[in-house]
Phi, psi and omega in degrees: 000126181256123176241127179107147179269171172056046181297324180294322176295320178298317179299320177297323176295319178296316180301315181295316181294320179296314181293333176274356184059035178261080194284350177249018180293143172284128181241345178287157180245130176091014175297148178302137179255123183218152174282165178301321180293319178294321179296315180295318178298322179297316180292318179298320178296323177302313183287327182295334182268002186292337180272358180285148181301313181300319180296320179295319177296314179299326178296318178296314180295319181296319179291323175295320179296324177300319179292321179295315180297323178301313180290323185285320188263326183228028182298340180276359182299128176268140178244125177243155175086016180302331181297340180286352178258002186298327181262008178290122182291156176297140181140185182284161177199156171260133176254131176246148179206163173287145189248105192224001186198155178294340181243019182293336176297332178294323178296320178290328178295336173302321177295314180299321178298316180294329180270000180057048179235149172275136180240120171271161188229124174281127182234154172292139189302328181295341177296337177294342183257008178298155185284150167054233185302320182295325177297317180298315180297312184298327182276344191227012184264007187095043184273149169236099184289146181242134174221149188276064174245121182305319181294318180294313182295321186281344184228291186297314183299317179295325177297318179293320176298314182299321179297318178295316181295322180294340176264013178067024178278149163274152178232120179275125174232130176268103185289349175282348179071281185279147176278129171246111193298121177057023179282124188281332192275144173286131177265160180296129186282159171266162194280343191304311184303321185281329174297314181294323177297316180292318181297321181267357179056052176235155179285164174248122175268112183272127177227161174219131180259118174276136179249115180260137177270130180263157180289348184275131182283152172294142186292323190248011180210111185291346183278352190226152170251162181287159182228163170217169189241151167232118179266124181254121172278120189262335181155177179238129181251133183243138172289146177268112184297346179272354183253155177296154180304315183297321179292317177299317182298314181295319181295312183294324177299313181293319179296319180295316179299316180296323176296319181290321176298314179299317179297315179304312184292328180283317185282329181259352180057043179223143172284135182293125179214126186273002172293126190287136169226163181298334179297335183300335180259109183298133177087349182278134180276358176082177183263000000 
């Protein structure tokens, strides 16, 4: 399924960023442009309306719609490694995954469905301003918006995470930050997800989504073939309560990255190399 225009231009942006090793580069075209002040105001308005009756009703409908979309759009997703969660204690957790598609959270939600857990999703604040249907989903699917304000990150954001964890929710965070469309390789993660896990003393569930190319062509774009997903549960990482938050964050970040690299090399039978090739974009027939 292709979402978004100018996919070839986006791929060229990914190629340039990969070859420059700029793993958090924005590669999408046409994302909403906002100032830091506008972004913070947008997030504050989001939280201020959460106690309204209409927002609560929309929240119930939005979460139900998320489950329906998961089955409709990525219902064929295979999940491996569920046995690695057997000793995971009841309670909150952060789930990490590679970020490669506008609907990749649905693939991770397949895992939450199988584990009978509710999963909230950390999103970039500008996603709240997406047009039409996407705006409704982003505002009502159990989102926790993130914005780069030190005061918000250091206080309010952690409070919202803690509230979710206290309700035994999982929280999906993409540590790669920016989405690189249909990019197969795991990128080097940023530290935030692991800092929050250590700060809140919750485990990190490491996952990696494999993107398989199908022989069937996309209906509306001759440059691409259809794809499907396999979500691999790689393991559970725990913060050490006797260690400082910063030390735990750095250790879990490195361990998670190594698990994802190992998974990539095993499922694709390729050594990880960030020099860009057309194979890096699942489903693309190349130039």
